[in-house]
C-alpha positions as CSV (number, residue, x, y, z in Angstrom):
1,M,34.4,1.5,-10.4
2,D,36.5,1.2,-13.5
3,K,39.5,3.6,-13.6
4,N,38.4,4.9,-17.0
5,L,35.0,5.8,-15.7
6,I,36.6,7.7,-12.8
7,I,39.0,9.6,-15.1
8,L,36.0,10.7,-17.2
9,E,34.2,11.7,-14.0
10,Y,31.3,9.4,-14.7
11,N,31.2,8.6,-10.9
12,K,30.5,12.3,-10.2
13,I,27.6,12.3,-12.6
14,I,26.1,9.2,-11.0
15,K,26.5,10.7,-7.6
16,I,24.7,13.9,-8.7
17,L,22.0,11.8,-10.3
18,S,21.5,9.8,-7.1
19,E,20.6,13.0,-5.2
20,Y,17.4,13.3,-7.4
21,T,15.9,10.1,-6.0
22,T,13.3,9.9,-3.3
23,S,14.1,6.6,-1.7
24,S,17.2,4.9,-0.3
25,M,16.6,2.0,-2.7
26,G,16.5,4.3,-5.8
27,K,19.7,6.0,-4.6
28,E,21.5,2.7,-4.1
29,K,20.5,1.3,-7.5
30,I,21.5,4.5,-9.3
31,L,25.0,4.4,-7.6
32,S,25.4,0.9,-9.2
33,I,24.4,2.0,-12.7
34,R,27.1,1.3,-15.4
35,P,27.1,2.1,-19.1
36,M,25.4,-0.5,-21.3
37,S,26.5,-1.9,-24.7
38,N,23.2,-3.3,-25.9
39,I,21.6,-0.7,-28.2
40,V,18.1,-1.9,-27.6
41,K,18.4,-1.6,-23.8
42,I,20.1,1.8,-24.2
43,Q,17.2,3.1,-26.3
44,E,14.6,1.7,-23.9
45,S,16.4,3.5,-21.0
46,L,16.6,6.8,-23.0
47,S,12.9,6.5,-23.9
48,E,12.0,6.1,-20.2
49,T,14.0,9.2,-19.4
50,S,12.3,11.2,-22.2
51,E,8.9,10.1,-21.1
52,A,9.7,11.0,-17.5
53,V,10.6,14.5,-18.6
54,S,7.3,14.9,-20.5
55,V,5.3,13.7,-17.5
56,I,7.1,16.0,-15.1
57,L,6.6,19.0,-17.4
58,A,2.9,18.2,-17.9
59,K,1.9,16.9,-14.5
60,G,4.6,18.0,-12.0
61,K,6.6,16.0,-9.5
62,L,5.8,12.3,-9.2
63,P,4.1,11.6,-5.8
64,L,6.8,9.3,-4.2
65,N,7.2,11.1,-0.9
66,G,7.3,8.6,1.9
67,L,8.7,5.8,-0.2
68,C,10.9,3.6,2.0
69,D,12.4,0.2,2.0
70,I,9.7,-2.1,3.3
71,G,11.4,-5.2,1.9
72,P,12.6,-6.4,5.3
73,F,9.0,-6.0,6.7
74,I,7.5,-8.0,3.8
75,R,10.0,-10.8,4.3
76,K,9.2,-10.7,8.0
77,A,5.5,-11.1,7.4
78,K,6.1,-13.9,4.9
79,I,7.6,-16.0,7.7
80,G,4.9,-15.1,10.1
81,S,6.8,-12.8,12.4
82,I,4.4,-10.2,13.8
83,L,4.9,-6.7,12.4
84,S,5.2,-3.7,14.7
85,P,2.9,-0.7,14.4
86,I,5.6,1.4,12.7
87,E,6.4,-1.4,10.2
88,L,2.7,-1.6,9.3
89,L,2.5,2.2,8.9
90,K,5.4,2.2,6.5
91,I,3.8,-0.6,4.4
92,A,0.5,1.4,4.4
93,Q,2.4,4.5,3.3
94,V,3.9,2.6,0.3
95,L,0.4,1.3,-0.6
96,K,-0.9,4.8,-0.5
97,I,1.8,5.9,-2.9
98,C,0.6,3.2,-5.3
99,Q,-2.9,4.6,-5.0
100,D,-1.7,8.2,-5.5
101,L,0.2,7.2,-8.6
102,K,-3.0,5.7,-10.1
103,K,-4.6,9.2,-9.7
104,Y,-1.5,11.0,-10.9
105,I,-1.6,9.2,-14.3
106,K,-5.1,8.9,-15.7
107,E,-5.9,5.7,-17.5
108,E,-6.0,6.4,-21.3
109,S,-6.4,4.3,-24.4
110,E,-3.2,2.9,-25.9
111,V,-3.8,5.0,-29.0
112,D,-4.2,8.3,-27.2
113,N,-1.9,7.7,-24.2
114,P,1.2,9.9,-24.5
115,Y,2.9,8.2,-21.5
116,Q,2.8,4.6,-22.5
117,I,5.9,3.4,-20.6
118,I,5.1,5.1,-17.3
119,N,1.4,4.2,-17.6
120,D,2.3,0.6,-18.1
121,K,4.4,0.5,-15.0
122,I,1.8,2.2,-12.9
123,N,-0.9,-0.1,-14.2
124,Q,1.1,-3.1,-12.9
125,L,0.8,-1.8,-9.3
126,N,-1.4,-3.8,-7.0
127,Q,-3.9,-1.8,-4.9
128,F,-5.0,-2.8,-1.4
129,P,-7.3,0.2,-0.5
130,G,-9.1,-1.8,2.3
131,L,-5.9,-2.9,4.0
132,M,-4.3,0.5,3.7
133,K,-7.3,2.3,5.1
134,E,-7.7,-0.2,7.9
135,I,-4.0,0.2,9.0
136,F,-4.3,4.0,9.0
137,N,-7.5,3.8,11.0
138,V,-6.2,1.2,13.6
139,I,-2.7,2.5,14.1
140,V,-2.5,5.9,15.8
141,N,1.3,6.4,15.6
142,E,4.6,4.5,15.5
143,T,3.9,2.7,18.9
144,E,0.1,3.1,19.6
145,I,-3.0,1.2,18.6
146,A,-6.4,2.9,18.5
147,D,-8.6,2.1,21.5
148,N,-11.4,1.1,19.0
149,A,-9.1,-1.1,16.9
150,S,-11.5,-4.0,17.8
151,P,-14.6,-4.3,19.9
152,Q,-12.7,-6.5,22.4
153,L,-9.8,-4.0,22.7
154,S,-12.3,-1.2,23.2
155,K,-14.0,-3.2,26.0
156,I,-10.6,-4.0,27.7
157,K,-9.4,-0.4,27.5
158,K,-12.6,0.7,29.2
159,Q,-12.1,-1.8,32.0
160,I,-8.5,-0.7,32.4
161,R,-9.6,3.0,32.7
162,Q,-12.2,2.0,35.3
163,K,-9.8,-0.1,37.3
164,N,-7.1,2.6,37.2
165,S,-9.6,5.1,38.4
166,A,-10.9,2.8,41.2
167,I,-7.3,2.1,42.5
168,R,-6.3,5.8,42.4
169,E,-9.5,6.8,44.2
170,K,-8.8,4.2,47.0
171,L,-5.2,5.2,47.3
172,N,-6.0,8.9,47.3
173,K,-8.3,8.4,50.2
174,M,-5.5,6.7,52.0
175,V,-2.8,9.3,51.4
176,N,-5.1,12.1,52.2
177,S,-6.4,10.6,55.5
178,T,-5.0,11.9,58.7
179,Y,-4.3,8.4,59.8
180,Y,-1.9,7.6,57.0
181,Q,-0.3,11.0,56.4
182,K,2.1,10.8,59.4
183,Y,3.5,7.5,57.9
184,L,4.0,8.9,54.4
185,Q,7.1,10.6,52.9
186,D,4.8,12.4,50.5
187,T,1.0,12.4,49.8
188,I,1.3,11.0,46.3
189,V,0.3,7.9,44.4
190,T,3.0,6.4,42.1
191,I,3.8,3.2,40.2
192,R,6.6,0.7,40.7
193,E,7.0,-2.5,38.7
194,G,3.6,-1.8,37.1
195,R,1.8,-1.7,40.5
196,F,0.3,1.3,42.2
197,V,2.2,2.1,45.5
198,I,2.5,4.9,48.1
199,P,5.8,6.3,49.6
200,V,6.1,5.2,53.2
201,K,8.8,6.3,55.7
202,Q,11.2,3.5,56.5
203,E,10.5,3.7,60.2
204,Y,6.7,3.2,59.7
205,R,7.0,0.1,57.6
206,K,4.9,-2.0,60.0
207,N,2.2,0.6,60.2
208,V,1.3,0.2,56.5
209,P,0.6,-3.5,55.8
210,G,1.5,-4.4,52.2
211,L,4.1,-5.4,49.7
212,V,7.4,-3.5,49.3
213,H,8.2,-3.0,45.6
214,D,11.1,-0.5,45.8
215,Q,13.0,1.9,48.0
216,S,14.6,5.3,47.6
217,T,18.3,5.7,47.0
218,S,18.7,7.0,50.5
219,K,16.7,4.0,51.8
220,S,14.5,6.4,53.8
221,T,11.4,5.7,51.7
222,L,9.7,2.4,50.9
223,F,7.2,2.2,48.0
224,I,4.5,-0.1,49.4
225,E,1.5,-1.6,47.7
226,P,-1.1,-1.6,50.5
227,I,-2.9,-4.9,51.1
228,A,-6.2,-3.2,50.4
229,I,-5.4,-2.8,46.7
230,V,-3.4,-6.0,46.0
231,D,-6.4,-7.7,44.4
232,M,-7.2,-4.6,42.4
233,N,-3.7,-4.4,41.2
234,N,-3.8,-8.1,40.2
235,D,-7.0,-7.4,38.3
236,L,-5.4,-4.5,36.5
237,K,-2.3,-6.6,35.6
238,S,-4.6,-9.3,34.2
239,L,-6.5,-6.7,32.1
240,L,-3.2,-5.3,30.8
241,N,-2.2,-8.8,29.8
242,D,-5.5,-9.2,28.0
243,E,-4.8,-5.8,26.2
244,K,-1.4,-7.0,25.1
245,Q,-2.8,-10.3,23.7
246,E,-5.6,-8.5,21.8
247,I,-3.1,-6.0,20.3
248,E,-0.9,-8.9,19.2
249,R,-3.9,-10.6,17.7
250,I,-4.7,-7.4,15.7
251,L,-1.1,-7.0,14.6
252,S,-1.0,-10.7,13.7
253,E,-4.1,-10.3,11.5
254,F,-2.5,-7.5,9.5
255,T,0.8,-9.5,9.3
256,N,-1.1,-12.5,7.9
257,I,-2.7,-10.4,5.2
258,I,0.6,-8.9,4.2
259,G,2.3,-12.2,4.3
260,N,-0.3,-13.8,2.1
261,N,0.2,-10.9,-0.4
262,H,4.0,-10.6,0.0
263,S,4.8,-11.2,-3.7
264,K,2.3,-8.5,-4.9
265,I,3.6,-6.0,-2.4
266,K,7.2,-6.8,-3.2
267,N,6.4,-6.3,-6.9
268,N,4.9,-2.9,-6.0
269,L,8.1,-1.9,-4.2
270,E,10.2,-2.9,-7.2
271,I,8.1,-0.9,-9.6
272,L,8.1,2.2,-7.3
273,T,11.9,1.9,-7.0
274,N,12.2,1.7,-10.8
275,L,10.0,4.7,-11.2
276,D,12.1,6.6,-8.7
277,I,15.2,5.9,-10.8
278,I,13.5,6.9,-14.1
279,F,12.2,10.1,-12.7
280,A,15.5,11.0,-11.1
281,K,16.9,10.8,-14.7
282,G,14.1,13.0,-15.8
283,Y,14.7,15.7,-13.1
284,Y,18.4,15.6,-13.9
285,S,17.7,16.0,-17.7
286,I,15.5,19.1,-17.0
287,D,18.2,20.7,-14.8
288,I,20.9,20.3,-17.4
289,N,18.6,21.2,-20.4
290,G,19.2,17.7,-21.7
291,I,18.0,16.1,-24.9
292,E,17.6,12.5,-26.0
293,P,20.4,11.6,-28.5
294,S,19.9,9.5,-31.6
295,L,21.7,6.2,-31.6
296,N,23.6,4.4,-34.3
297,K,25.6,1.2,-34.7
298,K,28.2,2.8,-37.0
299,G,30.4,4.5,-34.4
300,I,29.3,7.9,-35.6
301,I,29.4,10.8,-33.1
302,I,27.6,14.1,-33.8
303,L,27.6,16.5,-30.8
304,K,25.8,19.8,-31.3
305,K,26.6,22.5,-28.8
306,A,27.6,19.9,-26.3
307,R,28.4,21.1,-22.8
308,H,30.4,19.3,-20.1
309,P,27.7,18.7,-17.4
310,L,30.1,19.4,-14.5
311,I,31.2,22.8,-15.6
312,P,28.8,25.7,-14.5
313,K,26.4,26.8,-17.2
314,D,27.6,30.3,-17.2
315,K,31.2,29.2,-17.8
316,V,31.0,26.2,-20.1
317,V,31.8,26.7,-23.7
318,P,29.6,24.6,-26.0
319,S,31.4,22.4,-28.7
320,D,30.3,21.0,-32.0
321,I,32.1,17.7,-32.6
322,Y,31.8,15.3,-35.6
323,L,33.5,12.0,-35.9
324,G,33.0,8.6,-37.7
325,K,31.1,9.7,-40.8
326,D,33.4,11.5,-43.3
327,F,36.5,10.8,-41.2
328,N,37.5,8.4,-38.4
329,S,40.3,10.5,-36.8
330,L,40.1,13.9,-35.3
331,L,43.2,15.9,-34.3
332,I,42.6,18.4,-31.5
333,T,45.3,21.1,-31.2
334,G,45.7,24.3,-29.2
335,P,47.7,26.0,-26.4
336,N,47.8,24.9,-22.8
337,T,44.5,25.5,-21.0
338,G,42.9,25.9,-24.4
339,G,40.3,23.2,-23.8
340,K,41.8,20.1,-25.4
341,T,41.4,17.8,-22.4
342,I,37.9,19.1,-21.5
343,T,36.8,18.5,-25.1
344,L,38.1,14.9,-25.0
345,K,36.4,14.4,-21.6
346,T,33.2,15.8,-22.9
347,I,33.1,13.3,-25.8
348,G,33.9,10.4,-23.5
349,L,31.6,11.4,-20.7
350,L,28.6,12.1,-23.0
351,C,29.1,8.6,-24.6
352,L,29.0,7.0,-21.1
353,M,25.9,9.1,-20.2
354,A,24.0,8.1,-23.3
355,Q,24.9,4.4,-22.7
356,S,23.4,4.8,-19.2
357,G,20.1,6.1,-20.5
358,L,20.8,9.7,-19.6
359,H,20.0,12.7,-21.6
360,L,22.9,14.9,-22.8
361,P,23.5,18.6,-22.3
362,A,23.5,19.3,-26.0
363,D,21.2,20.5,-28.8
364,F,18.8,18.4,-30.9
365,G,20.4,16.6,-33.7
366,T,23.1,15.1,-31.4
367,E,23.9,11.5,-32.3
368,M,25.9,8.8,-30.5
369,G,27.5,5.6,-31.7
C-alpha cells in the first residue's frame, strides 16, 4: 500500500471495513480497495453505500450467511471432475442464498422501487430451485449420501444390510458355539480389510479353516475369515463396489448439471460477493453515523462537524473545515497536542474514504472535491 495511505491510516479503515463482510471473497476484495479518481465511479459507489444503508434500516441484515468461495468447485465441475458431497452442499447453500435474496427484496416497479441499485443486482441472480432442493434431499451431510438418493442405490443399500445381517448371524452362531469357543481369543465378530473375521488363538490356527487377514501386536491372535463365509464376504464386497459406483453416478449427474451452468453460477457468486462488499460499507456507515458527501470537480472541501473515524466517539472533537471556495490556503495554528495533525489527517482520510465510496463521519452538507 502507498506510504501516504498508511500515514493517513487509510489501511486501518479498510481493515475495519473488511470485518463487516460475510465471506472470505468479500473480505479479500475490500482489502484491495483503493481510492478512485473518476468522479462518476465514485458517485456510483457512494450511491450503492447509501442504498445499502436504506435497505438495512428498512429490512434488516442481508441474508448472506453461509456465503463461501465455491469458485474452485465450479471450475472443477466445468472440466468434469466429480464433485464431493461437501462441495455440492456448499454450492447448494450459495444457490439458497440467491433464493433468499429474491424474497428479501420484493420485486417492485422501476417507478416505485426505492432500492433500484440493489434490486437490479439481485434480479440478475440465476435461480436453480430444482437443483438446490435435490442436492439438499440427496446429500445427508458432508460425507454421506441418502439411502434413497436413487431407486438403484436404495436397492443396493437394502441388499448390503441383508448381507451384513446374514454374515453376522452366521458368525455369531460360530463364536457362541461350544465347539469354536475354545479356539477363540474372544467371542466377538470384527472386520479386517473390509472382511468379517473372528479372533482365533494362534495355536488353534489349523482348527479354524479360513483366510488370515491380520494378527494382534503380540501375535497371539489371528483374525481369520472362516471358509464358510468367504463367498458371503465376496458378495458383500461386490455390493459395496456397486454402491460406490452408484454414488459416483449420482455425484457425476450433479457435477454435469453444475458444469453445464458454470457461467451462470459463477455470475451469481460475483454478484453475491459484490453485495457483500456494498453492504459491508453500509454496516460501517451506520456504525460511524456516516453520511453521503456531495462531490464536486472544483477542489472544494466543506466538512461539517467532521470526526476522525479512528478516534472513539466519546473523545473525538468535531471540526468544521472549509477550503477551495473563498480561499485556497488554510493556515492551522495552535500549541503542541492542540489537534493540528489530527485535523490534517481528518481532511486527508475523509478525502480518501469518499474516493473509495465510503460514507463520512460528518454532518449533512459535507462536500468533497
